[in-house]
N, C-alpha and C positions, 0 to 999 in steps of 0.2 A: 559419543555421550563418552565424555573428558574422567580423567580419574577422579577430582576430585567432586565431579558433578555423582558419578558414581555410590562418592562417600555417603552425598547430602543426600539420595535416594535412599537408601538403606538405613542412615540415621531415622529419614525420617520414617519408616516403616516401625520402629523401637514403642513401646507401648512407654510413655516418658509422659502422658496426659496430666497420671497421678503426680507424678513428682514435681511439674512445674507451679514455678512459687513467681504467682504473678507481682508481688508486691516487689521482687529486686527485678521483676522486667521494667516495669514500670518505672521504679528507681533511677533503673539505667539509664539516665540517658546523659548527651551531650552535657546539660548541666549539671550534671551529678554533684559534683562538687561544692555546688555555685547555690545548690540548695541542702548541703547539706545542714543541719541542725547541731551539727559541733560548731561546725568551721563558721559557724552565722552568731552563733552566742557566744565563740572563743572557751565554752565547758570542757575539760575533759569527760574522756567518753563513758565513764567508772563515774560522773556525778550520780550523788544519789538523788532520790523523788524529791526528798525537800532540800536540796541543795542548789536542783532545778530550782523549784520552788520561789527563795532566795531572790534566786539572779534576774528571774524574771522578774520581781518587787522593783528591784534594786536599776534595772532597764528604766522597767515601765518611772522610775523617778527621775533619771537623766531626761528621757524623753521630754518628763512633761516641762525641764529648767531648760531645756531648751540643747544639753548635750549630748556632745558623740554619744552613740550607744555602742559602737561598735571596737571594741578592740583592736586597733590599729599596731599594736606593739608586738600581735601573737604571732607568730609561726604564719607564713601563706595568709596575709588576708587578704581579704577581698576588692578588687578594684575595678565597680564602686564601691563603696562600701553598702550594705545592706539597707533597704529600706524598714522602716519602723512594720510594715505592713508583715515584709517577711520574714524579722525576726518574729513579731508575733507567728506567724508561720510557723517557724521551727519551734520556740515553744508547745504548739500545738499539735506537732511531728513527734514529741517525746514525750508526750500521753500514750500515745500509740506503741504499745512493744513492739510487734512486729518490722514499722515504721523506724523506729527508737533502735532496735538490734541489727536492720540495717545501715543507718546510717554511724553507727559505731562500729561497721564491719571495714567499709571507707573510709575512715578515718586512723588515726594513730590510737596505739595502744601500749598501754603498761605492758611492763616485763609480767606483773599480777595486777590482775582487776583490783581494786580499788587502791591503790597503792602509789596513784599516781603525783601525790602529793611528796614522796618521797623517790621518786625515781627523776634520773640526772634527765634521761634525754627528756622526758614531759616538760621537767621544769626547765631544759634552754627554749622547748622548743616557745615554754608560754612566755619568756623574755626574750623570744621571738630571734632565738639564736639557728636558725635552723640548721647552719652547718655543722654545729655542737655534736646536736640528734645524730646525724647521719653519719657521723662519725663514728658515735658510739655504735651504734646501729649496724655499720660495715662491719666493726668487730667483734660481735658477736651472730653475724648471719651464718657463716662455716660451723656453729655446732651444735650441729646436729637438728635434734628433737627441740633441745632450749633454742636453739635458733631461728626456728618458725616467727617468734614476733617479729626480730628482727629487718627479717624477708621480707613480711606482710608490711612493716612499715617503708621498707627503700620501696615495695611496689606500690604505693602510696606516695610517696617521693617524686616518685619519673611518672607516672601517673596524672597528677593534676597537674606540675609542669607542662608536662605535652598537652592535655586539655584545656587549661590555662587557656595556652600559646596559638592551638589551634582555632579554639572558641574566637581570640582577638584575630588571627589571620584571616577568617572568613570575613570581612570586611577592610581590612588593613594585609598589604601585602608584605611579608618579610624578605628579610636581604640572604644571599644565599648563603650565609655560616650558622645565621638564628635559624634557619630549615633542617640542617644538617645536626644542627644541638636538637632539636624538634623531635623530630627525626630518632637519633638517638635516644631520648627520654621516651618517646612509646618500644623501643626494641626494649632497653632496659627494666618496661613497667612489666612487657609478656614476657617474659624470660623468669622471671620472677610468681606470676603469678598463673605460668603454666603448671610449674613444680606446688606450688601453695595449692592447684585443685583437685590434685591428688594425693596430696601429704596426708598422710590419716592425721597423725600429732597435733597440727594444723587444724579442723577439722575438729578434733576433741575438745579442742580450746573454746570453738566454739557451740557448742553443745556443754560445756563446761559454764559456760556465761550463762544458758540459755535456764541454764540449772541455778547457778548463782539468780538471774532476775526473780525468776519464781512467781512470774507472770501466769495466768489459768489460761488466757488467749494464747499461751506462749508455748507450744507442746518440744518437747526434742527432735521430734517428726520435721521443725519447719528447717534444724540445721540440715539433715538429708536433701531438704527441697533446695536450698538454698545450694546446694554442692551440686545437684544434678545442674541447674538453672546457669553455675555463674561462667560456664563456654559462653550459650548464647548474651547473657545481659552484657557480659565483655564487649561479643559482636556487636550490639544493637548501641554502643556506643560510638565508636565507629561507624556503621551503618549511619545512623544520623547524620555523623560529621558529613561522610559521602558525600549524601544529599544535598548541605548544605553547599557543600561545598560545586558540587554541581549546578544549583540553584544559583548558585553567584558565582558562573563560568568560571572556575577553577578547576578543570576537567583531571587534570594532573593529578592535585593532590585529592580528586576521587579516585581515581582510582589506588592512589598509596594508600587510604584507606580500605578499600574494597582486597587493596593485596596480604595488609595485615589481616582481619578479619577470613579470609582463605587459609592463611600460612602459616594459624594460628589456634590455638587448641583443636587439632586436626585429632579428628573418632570421636569428639569429645565434643562438638558444639555441629548444626546443621544452618549454615550458612546461608541457607536461598530461602527456607524458613524464616531468618532474623531478618530477609532483604526483606524479604513479603510485608514482615511486618512492618518495616519502618517506609515503607512504601506504602500502606494503607492508605494514607490521606491522600497523594498523588490520584494513587485510583480511586479513589473514592471522588475528586475533582474532575477527573474525566470521568468517570461515568454522570455527573450531573451535568458537566456541557454534553454526553449523550441522549440526555434527557431531554436537556431544554432545546436543543439541536433539532429536534425531533417535531418538539411541541409550536419552534419558530415555525416551520415549515408546512406542521398541519394547520394553522391560523391564517399563515399570508402564504401562499406558493412562491411566492414572486420571490420573498425575502430568503429562499431554498436555499439559495444557492451562497449568501451571504453565511447563512449559520452553519452549511457545510465548511466555508474555508476556515469560519475562524473556528469549527470544530480541533481540523486539519490543522491548525495553529497550536491548539492548547496539545492534540495528538503528539506532534511533533517534538514538544519539546516533552513528554512527560516517555516517548520512547526513547532519544537518547539517552533517560535515564534510566528506562529499563533495560535497554542495551550493555550498558556498565556493568550492574547486577548480574545479567541472568546472558546465557547463552539462547542461541537464535535457535534453539528447536524447547525452548522452557514454553510448556504448557500454562502460565502461569500470563509471562508475555508475551503468547500467541492468542489464549482465547478474548483477553481484551484484545488487541488490536486489531480482531476480526469485525468483532464488534462495530469498531471503527466503521472500517474500511466497508461492512456491507451497509451502515448506513450513510453513507458517503454513495456508495453506488446507487440507493436509491433514491435522496435527495435532487440527485439532476433530472429525474423521472418525475418531479411536481415540478420542479422549474422550468421544463423544457416544454411541459404542457400550457404553461401560465407565457412562455415569455417563445419560445423559437429557437432562443440562443442557443447556437451550434457549439461554440469555440466557449464560450462558457463552462456549458455540462465537459467538455472534453479535458482540460486545464483541470475541474473538480475530479474528475476522472486517472488522467494521470498523477493526478496529487495522492490522491486514496492509494494507487495500486501501491507502491512500497508498504500499505501497512496489514496489506491481503497476506494471509499465514497460507490457510487451507488453498489448497489447489483447484479445486471447485470454486471460494469465493474469487480468486486469478482468473480466476477460466474467463468466468462473467464478465468480471470488470474489463479485460481485455476482448471480448466480442463486441465489449459496450464503443472502448476505444475504436474498435478498427471500423464501428457502422460510421462512428461522429466523425470520424477522419474521411471517409470516403464522402459522406455531406459534404464537406466541407472542401474536399478535393474536387470535387460537382462545379462546384457554386465557384471556385477559379477557371473551370472547364465549360460554363453556359457559352460565352462568347465563343468560343472555339467551335462547338454542337451546334451554334446556330449557324458562323459560317457553311460546315460540312453541308447542314442545310439548306441552303440559303443556292449552294452548289450544285446539290440533288433537281433544285424544284427548277433549276434555269435551262433554259432552252440554248445556252448561248454555243457557242461552237467549242466541244471541247480543248483545240486550243487557249481559248481564251480561262475558259475555265483552270486547267493546268497554271497559267498565268498567277490566276487569283490564291491559287490555291499558295502558291508557292512564295508570292509576296505576301500572302496574312495569312495561314494557320504553320505554312512549314516557317517562316520566315521567325516566329517566334517561340518558335515549337523549343527551342532547349531551355528556354526563360520557362515558359509551360512546366516543363520537363523537371525542372528544380528544386520548384514549390512541392511536388508531389513525390512520395514515398519512393525509394528506388526501384523495389520489389513490389508493386499494389496492383490490385485488379483495375481500378481504376485509373491506373497510366495504362496499363496493357489492354484495353480496350483503347483509348483512346489512337495507341497507336495502329490497334489494329481498324481501327473505324476509316483513321487516314488512311490508311494499305486497302482497306474496300473501294473508297470513292474514289479512287488513281486506279484502281483495275475498271470502274465503270467509266470511267472518261478514256481509259486505253482500249475500250469493247467499243465505245462511243465516237470514237475517234477513227478506226480501222472500219466498226460493220457498216459506219453510216457513210461514213467521208474517204476512208481509206487514204487517212491521213499518217502513214508509216512512221515519221518522226516523233508526231505526239504520243504514239500511242507506244511506241518504245520507250520515248522518254518518260511516259507515267507509269509504267509499270515496272523498270526498274526503279523508280521512288519509290512503288509498291511493298517491293521485296525489300528493301532497304528500312523502312518502317516497321511490315507484320512480324508479329514478335507468336500467334498459335500455329504450330508444328505446321497443322494440316493446311491455314492460309498458305504460309511461306509455301508447303507443297503444290499446291496447287498454281501460287502464281508464277513458283519457275517453271511448270508446266506451261503456264501462257507463256511467261519466254520464249518458250523454246518453239512455241504453233506457231510465233507472230514472226520471231526470227524465221521459219523456215516458210513462211506465205513471202514472203520478203521475198524473197530468191525465185519465185514463180511471179508474180504479177506486180509489176509497177505502181508505186505508190502517185497515187492523183489526191485532190482539193474536188471534192466536188459540194453543191451548193448546198446552205446551213439546209437543215429540214425541221421542221416548227411542231409544236406533238410529242406525247407522250414515249419513249422506245423503251425497249421490254431492260435491255440491261439499266437504264434510269430505274425504271421500277423496282426493280427486282435490287438496284444497290438502298434505294431508299429504304423498300422495306430491312434491312439487316441493321443499315444506321437508325434509321426508327428503331428498333428493340436496342439497341444499347442503350441510345438514347432517353426511351423512355422508363426503360429499366433504373439507371444511376438519377433522374430525377424521379422516381417512388421513391428513393433509398436512401431519399434528404426530405420524408416527408417526416419522420416522429425519430425520437430518442429514447422513447419505451424499452421496457424493458421488455423479452419477448413473447412475453403470457400476461402484460397487459389489459386485455381490449378480447371484449365478447365476441364472439361471433355473428350477433345476430344484428351487430353496426351496418354492416357493410351485404353486397351482394358477393354469393359466393358462385364458383367457374361452377360446369355442369360438369358432372360425375359417374363416372359405373357405378354398377349396382354393388364390388370391392370395396369404394371407397375415395380410390384411387382419379386422380384428373384422369381424362377422358380427352385421349388426342390424335385423331386420324392420321394414319399415314398412308403414305400412296405408294401406291403397288410401283416395284422394283426393289433397285439397289439403294442404296443411300450415299450419296455423293454430294460433296460441298460445293455450291456458287457454281448456279448453272448454266450461264451465258459460256457461250466459247467464243472464240473467232472463225470467220464464219468464211470458206471459198467464193471469191464476189463472180458465182455464174449464174444463167439470166436462163438456162435451158437444164437444170436437173429435172432429173425423173421424178416420176411423181410419186413414185414409193418411196426415195430419197430424201424427198422434200419434205415429206409426211412423217418420213422415222427421225429424221433433226427437228420438227414441230418436237412429234413425241418427247426425244432427248430432252428438248428447252424446256417441255410443260411438267416434265414429269424435277425436273431439275427443281425447276421453281414448287413443284409441292412439295420437293422435300428440302428447301427453304425455306416455306410455310410452316411444316413440321417443325422443324429446326425453331422457328421462332417461337410455336404455340411450347415447346416442351419449356424455353427459357423463360419466358412467360409466363406460363405456371408455376414455374420452378422459382421466378420473382416473388410471385402472387404470394406462395407459402410461406416462403423466408418472412414478406413482411407483412402478413396477416395482420400476425400481434403483435406488432408495430403501428397500428394505425392510432391516430392520436383519437379517443372517442369523443375529444371537451373541442376539435376544432369540427366545424364543418365543412372547411376548402380538405381537411387530409380526409376527412374520410369521403367527399366528392373527388377528391382526383384518384382516392384507392379503386372507390367504386366502376369509373372511368375506365381504371385499367381491366379490373374484373371483366364488365360489359365490353371492351375488345375483348377479348380475352373469347368472351362466349361467341362475340361477333366470327373471330379468328375461329375458331374451331368450327362455324358451322357451315363456310364460308368453305373450309375446308374439306366439309365432308362432302358439299356438290361439286367441288371439284375435281373433289376425288372421282366421284360417281361418273363425273362427265369423261375422268382421263380413261376409264375402263372401258368406260365403251368406245373411246378412240380407237381404243389397244385392241379391242375387238374387231373394229370395221378393219383397221392395219391389215387387225391377221388373216380376216376374211380376206381383201384385195391380197394379202401375196398367194394367199393359195392356190386364189383366183388364176395371178397373174403369173406363175408359177408354175402353171401345168402347161 
């Protein structure tokens, strides 16, 4: 936390509520001098009630005959001149003791109240000769306690000039020289206000004026409240100008006025409290947009995306404004924008249920993420972004997986399948990968799937055709594309085994065989798992807890509630098929052992498939779109497939254990 923020926090703890002067804060706007009753009417601040009444009657007569009711000859005339309604409002203010005192406070004082008619400076102002009045005050300003009136009036001279010019500058650009002068006006005004804020003689003058007015509803304690509130009231004027410049796109001037707030009255004001006060209208507008966006989505889910986009657009403007005033870790800022981000994390759910539009939902979530402050909310949005990104990425990969599937189901010669893989998937692979995130599960799954298909081609080429050229080419390509460490290790072993076999057995090309083969079955089980898992991930954009379990089937579970997955007997080895020695005279036990090893590997592959599919079902269970029968049917089909695989594994595992027992019996018998 910065030093200024710490000071503001400490000041915020002070029990100042009883000392706050609300009428002063209400008057302290960027139109402070535009609405000053004495500037509007041209009356001196010490005009009596009778003088005010006579002057009001005079202006009324002038208005009735169509003459100008504003004295343009006075110092600091208003441009444009006040309207008749503004003049009437000014006279009404003068009837309110508190409002009158505040307008007196922010206009020019005579040396003694009641002596304006004989005060040289006041008479100069009345004639429109502001320079003469400034000279008189400048000569008296250094006279100790007697100079507080002159200091007050000089503060007003510079403040009026600065505020008039910057109100003009909100809509009209000032040249560089004029901007330097206006900035100097602000600094000259602040240097005097800061001294007056703690000057006892000055505040004694205010208290004496209250006694002189002798109004029952204006106690002398009002002066104490004004004194306590003045620094924040002056900050509020600059804060309102900062907001006006920000809304006009003049960010440098916004920062200038925020800097004025932070550099002046240090130790007496609370900048964050003042900023929160002037930003309340912007905050309320954003709150209304939040309410309206939620209502639109409830009434029409298909309109939820438009509601979210419009909310984010309004929030972006407000965010820029809040970021100018508050630090990033401010609670005021964080609570508001977490509310925006939270709603924009929910609206895509309703929209996706109605449309299935992944891309629009993804764009909304990406736009909402910068608004999220709390780590938990950011995590939720990032998870949803990841899910939708995976959905969109897989849609780009569907043609690739379809080709891989067709190659697995084909009975063509491995050499022909390798050529198709090269001219299809591998030829376009760089383009496909460029459209995916650099380090993503979808990308890694694709590369591993390609490597597994290539390994299957290599196995088929050697084991069924003894085509070493195709086998080696396929396994080398598999090594190039595989990603997972276990797969790469096994592929390296395969390549070493294949090279050893080539040294012993000559390469021949036997006629093409038809029908299913073990290698093809194994590889399709693995590639089918990857395809099935990714397809399922595209079916929902819902949050993880958006659906109840009674809308879909459930996998069979053990008594402890965990997914029950039968495991084969023996160790766990990845990718069970191996390169076989081409011998037609292998011993019975050796052949059976090889068959058992192969079957064990198939069971382990099936086990892996069941575990991965079970985990996928657990992740996607709560993402199922209950409003979409297609989504529910797809999920139920996956669950049914899972349960079928579990039953298949149980049966196969029992059969495998029986074969192991038979093999052990033969081994014991033949080994005697």
